[in-house]
ZALO-137073 format. One record per atom (N, C-alpha, C): x, y, z. Coordinates in steps of 0.05 Angstrom, whole numbers, padded with zeros to 5 digits, always signed. Layout:
REM residues N
XYZ/...
REM end
This chain:
REM residues 435
+00017-00024+00001/-00001+00004+00001/+00017+00026-00001/+00009+00046-00012/+00022+00068-00014/+00024+00085+00011/+00005+00082+00032/+00004+00099+00053/-00014+00080+00073/-00003+00082+00098/-00013+00064+00119/-00037+00078+00132/-00059+00064+00135/-00082+00077+00147/-00079+00082+00179/-00093+00104+00187/-00090+00110+00211/-00092+00085+00234/-00078+00090+00255/-00079+00064+00272/-00101+00064+00290/-00124+00067+00281/-00150+00061+00292/-00153+00027+00284/-00170+00019+00303/-00178-00010+00301/-00185-00016+00268/-00205-00001+00260/-00213-00004+00232/-00193+00000+00212/-00175+00025+00216/-00154+00030+00195/-00133+00010+00196/-00126-00001+00220/-00106-00022+00219/-00118-00046+00207/-00142-00054+00211/-00152-00076+00198/-00151-00076+00169/-00159-00050+00156/-00159-00049+00125/-00129-00052+00117/-00110-00038+00132/-00082-00042+00122/-00076-00069+00120/-00081-00085+00144/-00070-00112+00141/-00089-00127+00120/-00113-00123+00117/-00128-00137+00094/-00116-00131+00069/-00105-00107+00061/-00090-00102+00040/-00062-00118+00039/-00047-00116+00062/-00026-00132+00062/-00028-00163+00059/-00054-00173+00066/-00058-00201+00062/-00059-00206+00033/-00070-00191+00021/-00077-00194-00008/-00053-00197-00025/-00034-00180-00014/-00006-00177-00031/+00016-00191-00016/+00010-00208+00001/+00031-00220+00016/+00048-00238+00000/+00038-00250-00019/+00056-00267-00034/+00075-00256-00050/+00075-00228-00055/+00097-00213-00069/+00116-00199-00052/+00107-00206-00024/+00131-00187-00005/+00153-00202+00006/+00177-00191+00008/+00197-00202+00023/+00214-00225+00007/+00212-00250+00016/+00223-00271+00006/+00204-00279-00020/+00213-00300-00040/+00197-00308-00061/+00171-00315-00051/+00164-00324-00029/+00138-00331-00018/+00127-00313-00002/+00140-00291+00005/+00130-00269+00022/+00134-00280+00049/+00131-00259+00069/+00133-00262+00099/+00107-00278+00105/+00110-00293+00131/+00087-00311+00137/+00070-00293+00158/+00047-00288+00153/+00029-00270+00167/+00009-00286+00185/+00014-00285+00208/-00007-00298+00231/-00026-00276+00241/-00054-00282+00232/-00073-00259+00239/-00085-00261+00271/-00083-00239+00283/-00090-00238+00310/-00119-00228+00312/-00130-00233+00337/-00155-00225+00345/-00160-00202+00366/-00135-00194+00377/-00133-00177+00401/-00146-00188+00425/-00152-00215+00426/-00161-00229+00451/-00143-00248+00461/-00129-00242+00483/-00108-00263+00492/-00121-00288+00502/-00103-00311+00501/-00115-00334+00513/-00121-00331+00544/-00133-00351+00553/-00138-00350+00587/-00111-00349+00599/-00113-00338+00625/-00087-00335+00638/-00074-00363+00645/-00092-00384+00645/-00080-00411+00651/-00062-00423+00627/-00071-00413+00604/-00053-00423+00579/-00029-00404+00576/-00031-00381+00585/-00007-00362+00583/+00011-00375+00604/+00001-00378+00627/+00021-00391+00652/+00031-00418+00641/+00019-00433+00628/+00027-00461+00616/+00048-00457+00600/+00045-00436+00581/+00069-00431+00561/+00095-00419+00576/+00087-00403+00596/+00115-00392+00611/+00126-00416+00629/+00110-00431+00639/+00121-00457+00658/+00137-00475+00641/+00129-00479+00615/+00140-00498+00597/+00167-00493+00592/+00175-00466+00595/+00205-00459+00591/+00213-00445+00615/+00220-00456+00636/+00228-00446+00663/+00253-00432+00662/+00262-00412+00678/+00286-00400+00679/+00309-00416+00687/+00329-00417+00675/+00354-00436+00685/+00367-00425+00710/+00373-00441+00727/+00385-00432+00751/+00414-00418+00746/+00428-00426+00724/+00452-00416+00718/+00455-00387+00713/+00430-00372+00706/+00430-00346+00701/+00416-00329+00725/+00432-00317+00741/+00418-00303+00766/+00401-00283+00756/+00407-00271+00736/+00389-00247+00723/+00395-00238+00697/+00376-00237+00680/+00378-00229+00654/+00382-00200+00650/+00398-00189+00632/+00402-00161+00632/+00397-00155+00601/+00388-00130+00592/+00382-00120+00566/+00400-00096+00565/+00420-00099+00547/+00439-00078+00545/+00433-00065+00517/+00453-00047+00507/+00452-00038+00478/+00447-00061+00457/+00455-00085+00464/+00454-00106+00445/+00429-00122+00452/+00412-00115+00471/+00389-00129+00477/+00397-00152+00494/+00379-00174+00496/+00386-00195+00509/+00404-00214+00491/+00425-00224+00503/+00446-00240+00490/+00462-00261+00508/+00456-00286+00502/+00463-00309+00520/+00468-00334+00502/+00480-00352+00512/+00484-00378+00500/+00454-00387+00493/+00451-00400+00468/+00425-00404+00461/+00407-00422+00479/+00414-00442+00490/+00403-00460+00506/+00391-00445+00534/+00402-00419+00539/+00390-00406+00559/+00366-00386+00556/+00362-00384+00531/+00340-00363+00520/+00313-00373+00519/+00302-00397+00517/+00275-00400+00514/+00257-00389+00533/+00263-00386+00556/+00246-00374+00574/+00245-00344+00568/+00264-00330+00558/+00265-00304+00553/+00249-00299+00525/+00252-00314+00511/+00237-00310+00485/+00205-00314+00487/+00197-00332+00504/+00171-00332+00507/+00162-00307+00521/+00171-00300+00539/+00164-00276+00554/+00165-00252+00536/+00188-00248+00519/+00188-00226+00504/+00171-00227+00479/+00158-00245+00472/+00137-00250+00453/+00115-00237+00462/+00107-00244+00487/+00086-00231+00500/+00089-00204+00505/+00115-00194+00513/+00119-00165+00518/+00119-00149+00495/+00127-00160+00471/+00126-00145+00444/+00097-00141+00435/+00076-00159+00444/+00051-00152+00437/+00040-00133+00455/+00047-00131+00478/+00038-00111+00502/+00052-00085+00491/+00078-00082+00478/+00090-00058+00472/+00072-00045+00449/+00065-00061+00432/+00049-00051+00407/+00021-00041+00419/+00006-00057+00438/-00015-00052+00447/-00016-00022+00464/+00004-00017+00475/+00012+00008+00490/+00012+00031+00470/+00019+00027+00449/+00024+00049+00426/-00002+00047+00408/-00022+00035+00416/-00048+00038+00407/-00048+00022+00379/-00031+00002+00376/-00031-00014+00351/-00009-00007+00334/+00008+00012+00342/+00032+00014+00325/+00049-00009+00322/+00062-00015+00301/+00074-00039+00299/+00101-00041+00309/+00113-00061+00322/+00141-00064+00334/+00152-00088+00324/+00177-00093+00332/+00193-00115+00320/+00213-00128+00339/+00216-00156+00336/+00235-00168+00348/+00255-00181+00331/+00282-00179+00333/+00302-00190+00315/+00317-00209+00331/+00317-00234+00323/+00331-00256+00334/+00359-00260+00326/+00377-00249+00338/+00407-00249+00333/+00426-00248+00355/+00447-00256+00351/+00471-00249+00374/+00491-00234+00357/+00484-00219+00333/+00502-00202+00320/+00534-00216+00316/+00551-00203+00329/+00578-00213+00324/+00588-00236+00342/+00569-00244+00360/+00576-00266+00379/+00581-00294+00362/+00598-00313+00379/+00596-00339+00361/+00572-00351+00358/+00576-00370+00340/+00549-00389+00331/+00536-00398+00356/+00545-00408+00377/+00529-00418+00399/+00511-00401+00412/+00515-00377+00409/+00500-00350+00426/+00478-00347+00409/+00458-00333+00419/+00436-00323+00409/+00423-00295+00424/+00405-00282+00415/+00399-00260+00429/+00371-00249+00417/+00363-00226+00425/+00341-00209+00417/+00343-00183+00419/+00339-00167+00397/+00333-00138+00397/+00309-00128+00390/+00298-00111+00408/+00270-00104+00402/+00269-00077+00391/+00251-00075+00370/+00249-00046+00352/+00226-00034+00362/+00224-00010+00370/+00200+00007+00373/+00189+00017+00349/+00165+00029+00351/+00150+00034+00324/+00159+00054+00306/+00180+00070+00317/+00191+00089+00301/+00219+00072+00287/+00220+00048+00289/+00241+00037+00276/+00269+00036+00292/+00269+00048+00311/+00294+00050+00327/+00295+00032+00350/+00312+00038+00369/+00313+00021+00394/+00290+00023+00412/+00287+00001+00431/+00261+00001+00449/+00267+00028+00467/+00246+00039+00473/+00244+00058+00492/+00253+00052+00518/+00274+00069+00531/+00285+00062+00554/+00269+00054+00578/+00246+00067+00580/+00230+00063+00603/+00217+00034+00599/+00212+00026+00573/+00199-00004+00569/+00223-00026+00567/+00248-00016+00567/+00269-00034+00571/+00266-00044+00604/+00259-00028+00621/+00258-00037+00651/+00231-00058+00651/+00212-00056+00640/+00190-00073+00636/+00203-00098+00626/+00214-00100+00603/+00225-00123+00588/+00244-00139+00612/+00259-00122+00621/+00279-00139+00642/+00261-00153+00666/+00242-00135+00673/+00227-00144+00698/+00213-00168+00692/+00201-00172+00665/+00184-00191+00656/+00202-00215+00652/+00227-00211+00637/+00247-00235+00632/+00254-00248+00660/+00254-00229+00682/+00266-00241+00709/+00244-00247+00726/+00220-00248+00717/+00197-00253+00738/+00202-00285+00752/+00200-00288+00778/+00212-00310+00786/+00195-00336+00778/+00166-00329+00774/+00148-00352+00769/+00125-00341+00746/+00113-00360+00739/+00088-00353+00718/+00067-00335+00734/+00061-00337+00758/+00044-00321+00770/+00055-00295+00775/+00081-00293+00781/+00093-00262+00781/+00092-00251+00752/+00096-00267+00730/+00095-00256+00701/+00069-00248+00692/+00048-00262+00703/+00020-00256+00698/+00012-00231+00710/+00021-00224+00736/+00015-00202+00744/+00026-00177+00732/+00050-00180+00720/+00064-00162+00706/+00047-00158+00680/+00039-00176+00665/+00027-00176+00643/-00003-00164+00645/-00014-00169+00667/-00042-00159+00675/-00037-00129+00677/-00017-00120+00693/-00014-00091+00696/-00006-00075+00670/+00008-00087+00650/+00016-00077+00626/-00008-00075+00608/-00027-00095+00611/-00049-00098+00592/-00071-00075+00600/-00074-00076+00628/-00091-00051+00638/-00083-00025+00630/-00058-00021+00628/-00045+00003+00621/-00050+00014+00592/-00051-00010+00573/-00055-00007+00548/-00083+00002+00542/-00101-00016+00556/-00129-00012+00551/-00137+00018+00564/-00125+00027+00586/-00131+00057+00595/-00119+00076+00573/-00098+00073+00560/-00090+00091+00542/-00103+00090+00518/-00115+00068+00510/-00130+00063+00482/-00155+00046+00487/-00174+00059+00503/-00199+00043+00507/-00215+00034+00481/-00224+00012+00482/-00244+00005+00459/-00273-00002+00469/-00292+00006+00453/-00318+00001+00463/-00327-00027+00473/-00313-00048+00461/-00316-00076+00468/-00300-00087+00495/-00282-00066+00500/-00264-00075+00524/-00241-00092+00517/-00234-00099+00492/-00213-00116+00484/-00191-00101+00481/-00166-00113+00482/-00140-00102+00478/-00142-00085+00451/-00123-00063+00452/-00118-00053+00428/-00105-00069+00409/-00106-00061+00383/-00094-00078+00363/-00064-00083+00369/-00050-00104+00359/-00024-00112+00365/-00012-00123+00343/+00011-00112+00332/+00027-00125+00309/+00056-00126+00316/+00067-00149+00314/+00092-00154+00318/+00108-00165+00295/+00128-00153+00283/+00144-00162+00262/+00170-00177+00275/+00177-00201+00263/+00196-00216+00274/+00219-00223+00248/+00245-00222+00254/+00263-00232+00238/+00285-00249+00249/+00302-00262+00237/+00322-00278+00246/+00344-00275+00231/+00370-00286+00246/+00391-00290+00229/+00396-00317+00221/+00420-00326+00210/+00423-00352+00200/+00431-00372+00219/+00432-00367+00249/+00444-00390+00265/+00420-00410+00267/+00435-00434+00268/+00421-00457+00270/+00396-00461+00291/+00398-00447+00314/+00379-00448+00334/+00357-00423+00329/+00360-00405+00311/+00345-00383+00310/+00319-00390+00302/+00314-00408+00285/+00281-00418+00273/+00265-00423+00299/+00281-00444+00320/+00265-00453+00341/+00259-00431+00358/+00278-00414+00364/+00274-00389+00382/+00250-00370+00373/+00256-00368+00345/+00235-00348+00333/+00208-00359+00335/+00204-00386+00332/+00174-00397+00335/+00164-00390+00364/+00182-00391+00383/+00174-00387+00413/+00159-00358+00413/+00175-00339+00399/+00167-00308+00402/+00137-00308+00385/+00138-00321+00363/+00112-00324+00347/+00089-00332+00359/+00094-00356+00375/+00074-00368+00390/+00061-00351+00413/+00081-00339+00428/+00076-00325+00452/+00060-00297+00446/+00074-00288+00422/+00054-00261+00417/+00028-00267+00406/+00025-00291+00391/-00002-00298+00381/-00020-00304+00403/-00009-00317+00425/-00027-00323+00448/-00037-00296+00465/-00024-00277+00457/-00036-00247+00467/-00053-00238+00448/-00057-00251+00425/-00077-00237+00407/-00068-00224+00386/-00041-00222+00382/-00029-00206+00365/-00026-00216+00333/-00028-00196+00318/-00022-00207+00292/+00012-00207+00287/+00022-00231+00279/+00053-00234+00278/+00056-00233+00246/+00079-00217+00238/+00088-00219+00211/+00116-00229+00214/+00122-00250+00203/+00148-00268+00207/+00162-00263+00180/+00184-00250+00179/+00198-00241+00152/+00220-00264+00148/+00223-00287+00167/+00248-00305+00159/+00272-00295+00162/+00292-00300+00147/+00318-00293+00153/+00324-00265+00138/+00329-00248+00152/+00336-00218+00148/+00357-00207+00162/+00371-00184+00152/+00388-00167+00171/+00374-00153+00192/+00389-00149+00211/+00376-00128+00231/+00367-00102+00218/+00383-00089+00201/+00375-00064+00191/+00348-00066+00172/+00344-00092+00161/+00322-00095+00143/+00296-00099+00164/+00300-00113+00189/+00280-00112+00204/+00268-00087+00219/+00292-00067+00222/+00283-00046+00233/+00269-00026+00208/+00277-00029+00186/+00264-00019+00161/+00233-00026+00158/+00230-00053+00164/+00202-00060+00160/+00183-00047+00180/+00194-00045+00207/+00181-00035+00226/+00176-00002+00220/+00196+00010+00216/+00193+00038+00211/+00171+00041+00187/+00172+00026+00167/+00156+00032+00144/+00129+00023+00147/+00124+00003+00167/+00098-00005+00175/+00082+00015+00187/+00095+00035+00203/+00083+00055+00215/+00086+00081+00195/+00070+00080+00174/+00074+00103+00156/+00071+00126+00164/+00054+00135+00184/+00054+00161+00193/+00076+00174+00208/+00096+00158+00215/+00121+00166+00225/+00140+00172+00205/+00136+00164+00179/+00158+00169+00156/+00159+00196+00145/+00183+00208+00140/+00183+00233+00127/+00169+00233+00104/+00155+00253+00094/+00142+00253+00072/+00155+00244+00044/+00180+00249+00045/+00195+00242+00019/+00202+00214+00016/+00198+00199+00037/+00206+00170+00033/+00185+00151+00026/+00186+00139+00005/+00161+00120-00003/+00159+00099+00018/+00132+00091+00023/+00129+00068+00042/+00133+00043+00032/+00154+00026+00042/+00158+00001+00031/+00164-00020+00053/+00146-00037+00059/+00143-00054+00084/+00160-00078+00077/+00165-00088+00055/+00175-00112+00049/+00206-00113+00042/+00216-00140+00034/+00245-00138+00029/+00252-00125+00004/+00234-00133-00019/+00239-00118-00047/+00239-00089-00042/+00218-00078-00025/+00221-00048-00019/+00242-00039-00005/+00253-00054+00009/+00278-00045+00022/+00303-00041+00002/+00309-00061-00013/+00324-00059-00034/+00322-00031-00051/+00294-00030-00057/+00288-00010-00076/+00293+00018-00065/+00284+00023-00040/+00289+00048-00028/+00320+00052-00023/+00338+00033-00014/+00365+00036-00012/+00377+00041-00037/+00375+00024-00054/+00392+00023-00080/+00384+00049-00100/+00359+00053-00098/+00351+00074-00116/+00357+00104-00104/+00356+00103-00077/+00362+00130-00065/+00393+00134-00068/+00411+00113-00066/+00438+00115-00070/+00445+00123-00100/+00429+00112-00117/+00432+00119-00148/+00425+00146-00151/+00403+00157-00139/+00395+00183-00142/+00418+00204-00130/+00431+00195-00111/+00448+00213-00097/+00472+00214-00114/+00478+00194-00128/+00504+00195-00149/+00498+00211-00172/+00473+00213-00177/+00462+00229-00204/+00463+00258-00196/+00469+00267-00171/+00467+00296-00167/+00486+00312-00176/+00510+00299-00183/+00530+00315-00196/+00524+00325-00224/+00511+00305-00239/+00497+00315-00267/+00479+00339-00264/+00460+00334-00241/+00440+00355-00243/+00449+00385-00234/+00472+00384-00221/+00485+00410-00213/+00502+00423-00237/+00503+00407-00257/+00522+00419-00278/+00549+00416-00277/+00556+00401-00257/+00584+00395-00251/+00596+00375-00270/+00622+00369-00269/+00636+00351-00286/+00625+00322-00280/+00628+00304-00299/+00615+00278-00297/+00631+00261-00278/+00621+00238-00269/+00637+00225-00251/+00649+00200-00266/+00673+00191-00256/+00688+00170-00270/+00674+00145-00265/+00677+00123-00284/+00665+00100-00279/+00686+00082-00257/+00672+00069-00243/+00681+00053-00223/+00697+00029-00231/+00723+00026-00226/+00737+00003-00239/+00748-00016-00217/+00750-00006-00193/+00756-00023-00169/+00734-00039-00160/+00737-00062-00152/+00715-00077-00139/+00718-00078-00108/+00697-00070-00092/+00696-00074-00068/+00692-00101-00058/+00708-00115-00044/+00702-00138-00032/+00693-00142-00006/+00665-00153-00001/+00652-00150+00023/+00653-00176+00036/+00663-00178+00062/+00664-00203+00077/+00642-00200+00097/+00622-00223+00089/+00595-00227+00099/+00594-00242+00125/+00623-00247+00137/+00621-00264+00164/+00607-00288+00169/+00602-00299+00140/+00587-00321+00137/+00560-00319+00149/+00548-00296+00151/+00523-00292+00161/+00502-00281+00141/+00481-00268+00152/+00460-00262+00136/+00466-00240+00117/+00486-00223+00124/+00496-00202+00105/+00503-00207+00079/+00513-00231+00076/+00526-00237+00047/+00505-00241+00027/+00487-00257+00033/+00465-00261+00015/+00449-00234+00006/+00443-00219+00029/+00429-00195+00026/+00442-00174+00010/+00467-00169+00015/+00483-00150+00002/+00488-00159-00025/+00491-00181-00029/+00492-00191-00057/+00469-00183-00078/+00450-00179-00067/+00424-00169-00082/+00433-00141-00092/+00446-00124-00076/+00452-00100-00086/+00473-00100-00109/+00488-00120-00107/+00507-00124-00131/+00492-00130-00159/+00471-00142-00157/+00456-00149-00179/+00438-00123-00192/+00431-00107-00167/+00414-00085-00174/+00431-00065-00189/+00455-00063-00174/+00475-00040-00186/+00484-00049-00214/+00488-00073-00221/+00494-00081-00244/+00477-00075-00264/+00450-00083-00257/+00430-00077-00277/+00427-00045-00284/+00425-00030-00260/+00429+00001-00264/+00452+00010-00280/+00474-00003-00280/+00494+00009-00296/+00493+00001-00323/+00483-00023-00328/+00476-00029-00358/+00457-00015-00370/+00439-00002-00352/+00420+00014-00371/+00427+00043-00374/+00449+00051-00360/+00462+00075-00363/+00445+00098-00347/+00458+00123-00346/+00446+00145-00334/+00458+00149-00303/+00471+00127-00295/+00480+00130-00270/+00510+00119-00268/+00528+00139-00265/+00557+00134-00264/+00569+00128-00234/+00589+00117-00231/+00598+00112-00204/+00587+00092-00184/+00571+00078-00196/+00558+00057-00183/+00580+00036-00173/+00581+00025-00149/+00601+00006-00138/+00600-00018-00150/+00625-00030-00157/+00627-00060-00166/+00632-00073-00138/+00612-00097-00137/+00614-00107-00107/+00622-00140-00114/+00638-00151-00097/+00644-00179-00096/+00641-00188-00066/+00623-00205-00063/+00618-00216-00034/+00629-00244-00029/+00642-00245-00008/+00653-00269+00002/+00644-00277+00032/+00648-00303+00039/+00639-00312+00065/+00609-00314+00070/+00598-00327+00052/+00569-00334+00055/+00561-00354+00072/+00536-00357+00087/+00527-00375+00103/+00534-00404+00096/+00542-00418+00111/+00553-00445+00106/+00580-00450+00095/+00594-00430+00086/+00620-00431+00075/+00642-00430+00098/+00634-00423+00124/+00649-00426+00143/+00635-00421+00171/+00647-00421+00193/+00632-00416+00218/+00627-00388+00221/+00602-00382+00232/+00592-00355+00234/+00615-00337+00252/+00621-00313+00241/+00640-00295+00257/+00666-00308+00265/+00674-00330+00256/+00698-00342+00265/+00724-00332+00246/+00741-00315+00259/+00764-00308+00241/+00754-00293+00219/+00730-00276+00222/+00720-00261+00197/+00699-00242+00210/+00689-00225+00198/+00669-00207+00206/+00681-00181+00218/+00664-00159+00221/+00670-00133+00228/+00683-00136+00260/+00675-00151+00277/+00683-00151+00305/+00714-00164+00303/+00717-00187+00289/+00742-00200+00290/+00762-00180+00276/+00754-00169+00254/+00775-00150+00241/+00782-00128+00256/+00763-00114+00273/+00765-00090+00287/+00782-00096+00312/+00775-00118+00328/+00789-00124+00353/+00816-00135+00349/+00818-00152+00331/+00843-00167+00326/+00864-00152+00307/+00852-00133+00293/+00869-00116+00273/+00883-00135+00254/+00871-00154+00243/+00875-00172+00223/+00855-00176+00200/+00862-00181+00176/+00845-00186+00155/+00829-00209+00157/+00805-00211+00150/+00788-00232+00155/+00797-00258+00138/+00793-00282+00152/+00792-00306+00132/+00772-00308+00115/+00781-00314+00089/+00764-00316+00067/+00756-00346+00063/+00731-00354+00067/+00728-00384+00064/+00716-00388+00038/+00705-00369+00022/+00698-00373-00005/+00721-00380-00023/+00712-00392-00044/+00734-00402-00063/+00747-00376-00078/+00770-00376-00084/+00782-00351-00095/+00776-00351-00122/+00768-00326-00135/+00765-00324-00163/+00789-00326-00178/+00788-00335-00207/+00809-00333-00219/+00828-00309-00218/+00855-00315-00213/+00875-00293-00214/+00878-00282-00180/+00862-00298-00164/+00864-00288-00134/+00847-00270-00125/+00841-00259-00102/+00823-00241-00093/+00840-00215-00086/+00833-00192-00099/+00844-00170-00093/+00834-00155-00068/+00852-00155-00048/+00847-00144-00023/+00852-00114-00016/+00856-00101-00039/+00860-00071-00036/+00840-00056-00025/+00814-00068-00027/+00793-00049-00023/+00770-00066-00011/+00766-00069+00018/+00748-00087+00029/+00735-00076+00055/+00712-00089+00059/+00698-00082+00083/+00685-00110+00095/+00680-00108+00122/+00670-00132+00136/+00645-00126+00152/+00623-00142+00147/+00599-00137+00164/+00602-00157+00189/+00584-00152+00207/+00583-00174+00231/+00558-00190+00221/+00555-00212+00240/+00534-00230+00236/+00509-00224+00226/+00497-00201+00235/+00470-00192+00231/+00470-00166+00209/+00496-00162+00203/+00496-00138+00183/+00489-00113+00192/+00490-00103+00216/+00488-00077+00225/+00514-00064+00233/+00533-00073+00230/+00561-00061+00234/+00577-00062+00211/+00595-00046+00204/+00612-00051+00180/+00639-00034+00189/+00665-00049+00179/+00686-00033+00182/+00705-00037+00155/+00719-00019+00144/+00732-00018+00118/+00763-00022+00125/+00777-00037+00109/+00805-00042+00111/+00815-00048+00082/+00841-00049+00081/+00853-00058+00056/+00880-00068+00059/+00891-00077+00038/+00922-00086+00039/+00937-00069+00020/+00959-00056+00029/+00970-00037+00012/+00989-00053-00007/+01006-00037-00023/+01025-00049-00042/+01045-00067-00027/+01052-00061-00003/+01069-00075+00010/+01059-00105+00025/+01035-00107+00021/+01022-00129+00032/+01015-00123+00064/+01014-00097+00069/+01008-00093+00098/+00978-00090+00102/+00970-00095+00123/+00939-00093+00130/+00935-00067+00144/+00913-00051+00135/+00906-00025+00146/+00879-00026+00148/+00872-00014+00172/+00845-00016+00184/+00832+00015+00187/+00812+00023+00173/+00799+00048+00177/+00784+00051+00203/+00792+00069+00220/+00777+00071+00244/+00747+00083+00239/+00729+00087+00258/+00705+00098+00258/+00706+00125+00249/+00728+00141+00260/+00729+00168+00253/+00736+00173+00223/+00754+00155+00212/+00764+00157+00186/+00737+00152+00166/+00723+00131+00175/+00698+00122+00159/+00677+00145+00158/+00673+00159+00180/+00654+00182+00186/+00663+00203+00168/+00691+00210+00166/+00700+00233+00151/+00695+00227+00120/+00703+00203+00113/+00698+00196+00083/+00671+00194+00075/+00653+00181+00090/+00627+00181+00084/+00609+00209+00082/+00616+00224+00104/+00604+00250+00107/+00616+00272+00084/+00641+00264+00075/+00654+00278+00055/+00637+00276+00029/+00633+00250+00022/+00621+00240+00002/+00592+00255-00002/+00577+00249+00021/+00551+00259+00020/+00549+00291+00019/+00565+00307+00033/+00563+00333+00030/+00571+00344+00004/+00589+00332-00010/+00596+00337-00035/+00576+00335-00055/+00558+00312-00052/+00535+00308-00069/+00514+00329-00061/+00511+00337-00038/+00490+00355-00031/+00498+00382-00044/+00523+00389-00041/+00531+00414-00049/+00525+00421-00082/+00523+00401-00096/+00516+00400-00123/+00486+00411-00127/+00468+00399-00108/+00440+00408-00113/+00429+00428-00095/+00447+00432-00075/+00439+00458-00055/+00465+00473-00040/+00479+00487-00059/+00502+00499-00054/+00504+00514-00027/+00484+00526-00024/+00481+00545+00001/+00473+00525+00028/+00464+00504+00024/+00460+00488+00050/+00435+00497+00065/+00416+00510+00048/+00399+00520+00062/+00371+00499+00065/+00370+00480+00045/+00345+00461+00048/+00357+00435+00054/+00380+00425+00051/+00391+00397+00061/+00416+00398+00077/+00416+00385+00098/+00441+00386+00117/+00451+00357+00119/+00473+00352+00122/+00488+00330+00129/+00498+00333+00160/+00496+00310+00177/+00507+00314+00202/+00519+00287+00211/+00536+00290+00230/+00555+00266+00242/+00551+00269+00271/+00544+00243+00284/+00542+00242+00311/+00569+00230+00318/+00583+00240+00339/+00609+00227+00350/+00607+00227+00378/+00620+00214+00390/+00623+00212+00420/+00648+00223+00433/+00650+00226+00457/+00675+00237+00471/+00696+00224+00461/+00698+00200+00456/+00722+00181+00448/+00729+00186+00420/+00718+00203+00405/+00724+00209+00377/+00750+00225+00376/+00764+00218+00355/+00789+00236+00350/+00784+00267+00349/+00795+00284+00363/+00787+00311+00362/+00797+00324+00334/+00814+00311+00322/+00825+00323+00296/+00801+00316+00276/+00791+00296+00278/+00768+00289+00258/+00741+00306+00266/+00738+00311+00286/+00714+00333+00295/+00722+00358+00281/+00745+00368+00284/+00753+00394+00271/+00753+00392+00241/+00759+00372+00231/+00759+00369+00203/+00732+00368+00193/+00716+00354+00203/+00686+00354+00195/+00676+00380+00197/+00679+00395+00216/+00669+00421+00220/+00679+00443+00201/+00708+00443+00198/+00720+00464+00188/+00724+00459+00155/+00731+00433+00146/+00736+00426+00122/+00715+00415+00106/+00701+00393+00115/+00678+00380+00105/+00651+00399+00109/+00654+00420+00132/+00632+00436+00135/+00601+00423+00140/+00606+00403+00156/+00580+00387+00159/+00576+00391+00190/+00551+00386+00197/+00544+00387+00226/+00553+00365+00244/+00562+00373+00267/+00571+00353+00282/+00563+00353+00312/+00551+00335+00323/+00540+00333+00348/+00554+00313+00366/+00563+00320+00390/+00578+00301+00406/+00555+00288+00429/+00553+00265+00426/+00536+00248+00446/+00550+00234+00467/+00536+00225+00489/+00544+00209+00506/+00552+00184+00495/+00573+00168+00507/+00582+00142+00497/+00556+00121+00498/+00552+00107+00476/+00528+00086+00481/+00512+00092+00455/+00504+00067+00443/+00489+00067+00418/+00461+00086+00425/+00452+00082+00448/+00424+00094+00454/+00426+00124+00452/+00449+00132+00462/+00449+00164+00463/+00459+00173+00435/+00475+00159+00419/+00478+00167+00392/+00454+00167+00375/+00437+00143+00379/+00412+00145+00365/+00392+00169+00373/+00392+00179+00398/+00374+00198+00407/+00388+00228+00399/+00414+00228+00396/+00422+00253+00385/+00419+00258+00354/
REM end
């Protein structure tokens, strides 16, 4: 749908009905799996039975939710995932039916680990006040204690968004997962628990963390800036990202400046043997098609390595390994004829929400670009493109958020040379997002 209906019960119903008719064309070749909800939770005894079926392990004194969400060895997580499926439904209800998300991933952690990141209706991180509720529910000593918390949050949602029939407000939860072997089973627990609360659950299958956040943000169309087209599915994600980048590259022509040279170097992308590899490879095919059609110069040439199944997830590869060890990633993929050119590379982490750039120089030495260098290069590129269409900077602005740990010289360079806005936030992903 081009626009999302208002989040009244009727509006949401119409939106979901439209989505149901088009679901086979969304996301993967078969589309996401949509489980339709009724806004009527199961009886307390059934909710309690579901919680009791997955008791808290004694080996974990207390679960914590940090900037990375819940993250533990996979066998310790079933109790958390059941409760967080319920919690996600309650969070959606508290927002009057705005749609939220749950991403099943442990990011850069080793394969035996797993975790969950919760996405709020704006597509960003879970509201800090609701993190406290999530932690309390995850650590409830018994199903009786958990039910008391569920009842309290349910009454709160009903009070904020009362309905004539006394039912819960609409609830919609998007779920996605990475490629870990235990992610499907853990995802199924989230889906079952959210459905037990009466929520509609949209299961996107294997997606990257940025994709899941995109789906949630676009599902709440009233929160989107007016210039961004609403695309709630996987193909729409590629469309928005690839076409926006191509449009940015075309600004040089629109400003009357010199044309852009054709890209001849190939960027080698280390997918960490995770979900990022097959997803970013779609961009390679899109850019190749756009390049063959003409009209857009400077499109990147991409070569992806380390796909799922070619090696252990995040082991001796991926962004975390490269950044912490200051070493090039191991390449598990078969080398192309003539060998792999490592002079222009980047590495994702396991769920593709972190990237680092690195290269091998003429002497065979490994070089890592830190976050400050990447920020300077990216913002310089974006600012240059903006200057071609808005030389005065009166309509479009570029900004960079840094923390107190940033190199002071990079901050000065961004302000004085690149001439972009710089904001310094407290250390931590939450504060950077807020800034």
